[in-house]
C-alpha positions in Angstrom: -22.0 35.8 27.1 -18.3 35.1 27.9 -16.7 38.3 26.6 -17.0 41.3 24.3 -15.3 42.1 21.0 -15.1 45.1 18.7 -13.9 46.1 15.3 -12.6 49.5 14.2 -14.7 51.1 11.5 -11.8 53.0 10.1 -8.1 52.2 9.4 -7.0 52.5 13.0 -5.0 49.7 14.7 -5.6 47.3 16.2 -8.3 46.2 13.8 -10.0 44.0 16.5 -10.2 44.5 20.2 -11.5 41.9 22.7 -12.2 41.7 26.4 -9.2 40.6 28.5 -8.9 36.9 28.8 -10.5 35.1 31.7 -11.0 31.5 32.8 -14.2 31.5 30.6 -12.9 33.6 27.7 -9.8 32.5 25.8 -9.4 34.1 22.4 -7.3 31.2 21.1 -10.1 28.7 22.0 -13.2 30.6 21.0 -15.0 31.0 17.7 -17.5 33.8 17.2 -21.0 32.4 16.2 -20.3 28.8 16.9 -23.2 28.5 19.2 -25.5 29.4 16.3 -23.6 27.7 13.6 -22.9 24.2 14.9 -26.2 22.7 13.7 -25.8 24.2 10.2 -22.1 22.9 10.1 -23.3 19.4 10.9 -26.1 19.6 8.2 -23.8 21.1 5.5 -20.9 18.9 6.6 -18.7 22.0 6.2 -17.5 24.9 8.3 -16.6 28.3 6.9 -14.2 30.5 9.0 -14.1 34.2 8.2 -12.1 37.0 9.7 -14.5 39.2 11.5 -17.8 39.6 13.3 -19.5 41.5 10.5 -18.6 38.7 8.0 -20.3 36.1 10.2 -23.4 38.3 10.6 -23.5 38.9 6.8 -23.2 35.1 6.1 -26.0 34.2 8.5 -28.2 37.0 7.1 -27.6 35.5 3.6 -28.6 32.0 4.8 -25.0 30.7 4.9 -25.3 29.7 8.6 -22.3 27.4 8.8 -20.0 30.5 9.2 -17.9 31.3 12.3 -15.1 33.8 12.9 -11.8 33.7 14.6 -11.3 36.5 17.0 -9.2 38.8 14.9 -7.0 36.7 12.7 -5.8 34.4 15.5 -6.7 30.8 14.6 -5.3 27.7 16.3 -5.5 24.0 16.4 -8.0 23.9 19.3 -10.5 26.0 17.4 -10.2 23.8 14.3 -10.8 20.7 16.4 -13.9 22.2 17.9 -15.3 22.6 14.4 -14.3 19.1 13.4 -16.7 17.7 16.0 -19.6 18.9 13.9 -18.5 18.0 10.4 -18.2 14.3 9.4 -15.9 14.9 6.5 -13.8 17.5 8.5 -14.1 20.0 5.7 -13.0 23.5 6.8 -13.0 26.5 4.4 -10.8 29.4 5.5 -12.1 32.7 4.1 -9.9 35.4 5.5 -9.5 38.8 3.8 -7.6 38.8 0.5 -5.4 41.8 1.4 -1.8 41.4 2.5 -2.6 41.0 6.2 -5.3 38.4 5.3 -2.9 36.4 3.1 -0.3 36.4 5.9 -3.0 35.4 8.4 -4.1 32.5 6.2 -0.5 31.2 5.8 -0.1 31.5 9.6 -3.3 29.6 10.2 -2.2 26.8 7.9 1.1 26.6 9.9 -0.9 26.4 13.2 -2.9 23.4 12.1 -0.3 21.7 9.9 -0.2 18.7 12.2 -3.9 18.0 11.5 -3.5 18.7 7.8 -0.6 16.4 7.1 -2.1 13.7 9.2 -5.2 13.8 7.1 -7.4 14.7 10.0 -9.0 17.7 8.3 -9.8 18.8 4.7 -8.7 22.4 4.6 -9.7 24.7 1.7 -8.8 28.3 1.2 -11.2 30.9 -0.3 -9.9 34.3 -1.4 -12.8 36.3 -2.8 -12.4 38.2 -6.1 -11.4 41.8 -5.9 -9.8 41.4 -2.5 -13.3 41.7 -0.8 -14.2 40.2 2.5 -17.3 38.2 2.9 -19.4 41.1 4.1 -18.4 43.3 1.2 -18.8 40.5 -1.4 -22.3 39.5 -0.2 -23.4 43.1 -0.6 -21.9 43.5 -4.1 -24.9 42.6 -6.2 -28.2 40.7 -6.5 -26.4 37.4 -7.4 -23.8 37.7 -4.7 -25.1 34.9 -2.5 -25.2 32.4 -5.3 -21.7 33.5 -6.4 -20.4 33.1 -2.9 -21.9 29.6 -2.7 -20.1 28.8 -6.0 -16.9 30.2 -4.6 -17.2 27.8 -1.6 -17.8 24.9 -3.9 -14.7 25.6 -5.9 -12.3 26.8 -3.2 -8.9 25.2 -3.7 -7.3 22.8 -1.2 -4.7 24.4 1.1 -1.8 22.9 -0.9 -3.0 24.2 -4.2 -3.4 27.6 -2.5 0.2 27.5 -1.1 1.5 26.6 -4.6 -0.4 29.5 -6.1 1.1 31.9 -3.5 4.6 30.7 -4.4 4.0 31.8 -8.0 2.4 35.2 -7.2 4.6 38.0 -8.6 7.4 35.6 -9.8 9.0 35.7 -13.2 10.0 32.1 -13.8 12.2 33.3 -16.7 14.6 34.7 -14.1 16.9 32.0 -12.7 16.9 33.3 -9.1 13.1 33.5 -9.0 12.7 30.1 -10.6 15.1 28.6 -8.0 13.2 30.2 -5.2 9.8 28.9 -6.4 11.1 25.4 -7.1 12.7 25.1 -3.7 9.5 26.2 -2.1 7.5 23.6 -4.0 10.1 20.9 -3.0 9.6 21.8 0.7 5.9 21.4 0.4 6.2 18.1 -1.5 8.6 16.6 1.0 6.0 16.8 3.7 3.4 14.8 1.9 3.3 11.3 3.3 0.7 9.8 0.8 2.6 8.5 -2.2 -0.3 9.0 -4.6 -0.9 12.5 -3.5 2.8 13.3 -3.8 2.9 11.9 -7.3 -0.1 14.1 -8.3 1.4 17.3 -6.9 4.9 16.5 -8.4 3.2 16.7 -11.8 1.1 19.7 -10.8 4.2 21.6 -9.7 6.1 20.6 -12.8 3.3 21.9 -15.0 3.4 25.2 -13.2 7.2 25.5 -13.5 7.0 24.5 -17.2 4.4 27.2 -18.1 2.8 25.1 -20.8 5.9 23.4 -22.3 5.1 19.7 -22.2 8.7 18.7 -22.7 9.8 20.8 -19.7 6.9 19.3 -17.6 8.4 15.8 -18.0 11.9 17.0 -17.2 10.8 18.9 -14.1 8.6 16.0 -12.9 11.6 13.7 -13.1 13.9 16.3 -11.3 11.4 16.9 -8.5 10.9 13.1 -8.0 14.6 12.5 -7.9 15.1 15.1 -5.2 12.3 13.6 -3.2 13.9 10.2 -3.2 16.9 11.1 -1.1 17.7 8.6 1.7 15.9 9.1 5.0 17.3 8.7 8.5 16.2 5.6 10.2 17.4 5.9 13.7 13.9 6.5 15.1 11.1 4.0 14.5 7.7 4.3 16.0 6.2 1.2 17.6 3.2 0.3 15.4 0.4 -1.5 17.2 -2.9 -2.9 15.8 -5.2 -0.6 17.8 -8.0 -0.3 15.3 -10.2 -2.9 17.1 -9.5 -1.2 20.5 -10.3 2.2 18.9 -13.5 0.9 17.5 -14.7 -0.5 20.8 -13.7 2.6 22.7 -15.6 4.8 20.4 -18.6 2.5 20.5 -18.5 2.5 24.2 -18.5 6.3 24.5 -21.4 6.6 22.0 -23.4 3.9 23.8 -22.9 5.5 27.2 -23.7 8.9 25.9 -27.0 7.7 24.6 -28.1 5.5 27.5 -26.5 7.2 30.5 -27.4 10.9 30.5 -25.4 11.6 33.7 -22.2 10.8 31.8 -22.8 13.1 28.8 -21.2 16.2 30.2 -18.3 14.3 31.5 -17.7 12.7 28.1 -17.9 16.1 26.3 -15.6 17.7 28.9 -13.0 14.9 28.7 -12.9 15.0 24.9 -12.7 18.8 24.9 -9.8 18.9 27.4 -7.8 16.4 25.4 -8.8 17.6 21.9 -10.2 14.2 21.0 -12.5 13.4 18.1 -14.2 10.3 16.8 -11.9 8.7 14.2 -14.1 6.2 12.4 -16.4 7.6 9.8 -19.6 5.8 10.9 -19.0 6.9 14.5 -18.5 10.5 13.3 -21.7 10.3 11.4 -23.7 9.1 14.4 -22.0 11.8 16.6 -23.0 14.4 14.0 -26.6 13.3 14.1 -26.6 13.4 17.9 -25.4 17.0 17.8 -28.1 17.9 15.3 -30.8 16.4 17.5 -29.5 18.2 20.6 -29.2 21.4 18.7 -32.8 21.1 17.6 -33.9 20.4 21.1 -35.1 16.9 20.6 -37.1 15.7 23.6 -36.2 12.0 23.1 -32.7 11.6 21.7 -32.9 7.9 21.2 -36.3 7.9 19.5 -35.0 10.6 17.1 -31.9 8.7 16.2 -33.9 5.5 15.6 -36.0 7.4 13.1 -32.9 8.8 11.5 -31.4 5.3 11.2 -34.2 4.3 8.9 -33.4 7.3 6.7 -29.6 6.5 6.6 -29.4 2.6 6.6 -26.0 2.5 5.0 -24.4 4.9 7.5 -26.2 3.8 10.7 -27.3 0.2 10.2 -24.0 -1.2 11.7 -24.5 1.0 14.7 -28.2 0.1 15.4 -27.2 -2.1 18.4 -25.9 1.0 20.1 -29.4 2.5 20.1 -31.0 -0.4 22.1 -30.5 -1.9 25.5 -30.3 -5.7 26.0 -29.0 -8.2 28.5 -25.5 -8.1 27.1 -25.0 -4.3 27.4 -27.2 -3.5 30.3 -24.4 -4.2 32.7 -22.3 -1.5 31.1 -24.5 1.2 32.7 -23.5 0.0 36.2 -19.8 0.6 35.5 -20.2 3.6 33.2 -17.6 5.7 34.9 -14.9 3.0 34.4 -15.8 2.5 30.8 -15.7 6.2 30.1 -12.2 6.6 31.6 -10.9 3.6 29.8 -12.4 4.7 26.4 -11.0 8.2 26.8 -7.6 6.8 27.6 -7.7 4.6 24.4 -8.7 7.6 22.2 -6.0 9.7 23.8 -3.4 7.0 23.1 -4.4 6.8 19.4 -4.2 10.6 19.1 -0.6 10.7 20.5 0.4 7.7 18.3 -0.8 9.6 15.2 1.1 12.7 16.3 4.2 10.7 17.0 4.1 9.2 13.5 3.6 12.6 12.0 6.5 14.2 13.9 8.8 11.3 12.8 7.8 11.8 9.2 8.4 15.5 9.3 11.8 15.1 11.1 12.9 12.6 8.5 12.4 15.2 5.7 14.4 18.0 7.3 18.0 19.0 6.9 19.4 19.8 10.3 21.9 22.3 8.8 19.3 24.1 6.7 16.6 24.3 9.3 17.9 23.4 12.8 15.0 24.9 14.6 12.3 22.8 13.0 14.6 19.7 13.1 14.9 20.1 16.9 11.2 20.9 17.3 10.0 17.7 15.5 12.5 15.5 17.3 11.4 16.8 20.7 7.8 16.5 19.8 8.4 12.9 18.6 9.9 12.0 22.0 7.1 13.9 23.9 4.3 12.0 22.1 6.3 8.7 22.4 6.6 9.2 26.2 2.9 9.9 26.5 2.0 6.7 24.6 4.2 4.7 26.9 2.6 6.4 30.0 -0.9 5.6 28.7 0.2 2.0 28.0 1.3 1.7 31.7 -2.0 2.9 33.1 -3.2 -0.7 33.6 -5.5 0.2 36.5 -8.3 0.9 34.0 -8.0 -1.5 31.1 -10.7 -1.2 28.4 -10.5 -4.9 27.6 -10.9 -5.7 31.3 -14.0 -3.6 31.8 -15.7 -4.6 28.5 -15.0 -8.3 29.1 -15.0 -8.8 32.8 -14.0 -12.1 34.2 -16.8 -14.5 34.9 -17.3 -14.8 38.6 -16.6 -18.1 40.1 -19.7 -20.1 41.2 
């Protein structure tokens, strides 16, 4: 127990009340029910975030045990990153209340984690239950409610589809001012998409929504949106692109190997990754990490033996990583310098994380008009320089080089 939380049973405000924050309890970094849900999240490869404690209790009682709750409606990037450690596909479903406050909280949550969303680090879906019900109310609404909720989870729209739907709510597109307002909102969303194929898809999707079934207008609006998206971009800032995939792969492999074969390093690895909000980036490494977490959650007595058995069940996913499950003459020496390897690997992962954020900030800065939105323009420019400086600092930390410790020089005879 790290703190206490409560919810009003009436209409009094505030709706949620928590213990004062301490060194152990930080509302912005805590998720209610995560201790009981993390195993189910890994198995379902999906996390469901609901608004309140009763919603989590109702989900778990119904057998939907991958549910957790933000403390109130506060939800931030650190909480999302916690969940991402347990789901290989990074699929997060946000199921806040469908009332006015819940809609605002959902929009605010999307804004809080937009860096992760636009960088493709999470798959965020939004679930608003029919009738404006919360999860607790919906699951008690009838004998088929659990099956219906599962169906709602399966068909929950992606965050961008949800945002487009919200732009259209209550709008009469036959009115020029409302049409302009909606189209400008859509354009702002489209400008932030870096993937060309995804942008093309959503240009057509938005055009269809604006045309309201008129195929001739759909073509015209698609062309108009595409034209506005093709405006020249500022090129004063260019990130330094480096081929770090091999380094990233070796760093992640090193951490996984040491976690498996050097138990005394396990807590240090977890702590270092938590403090820096780091995650495994490569899919096969995420899958192995997911299986490790499941084994530990189930209290496996022999972690390695359990993983070797799982490797036989999932040859496609784990066959390339089989060498990590065994000690040999080549990797035995890594255990003697485990501390150096962990520090070097963490530094490599941290660098890649800052490099991704730097690229994202540059992309966002290039899409903004400094006159129309000077605050965001300055924000992303400052964030670009901050991440760029951090990348340079990590590059200069040559006292622990991952390549040096993985490939030590052969001692002279």
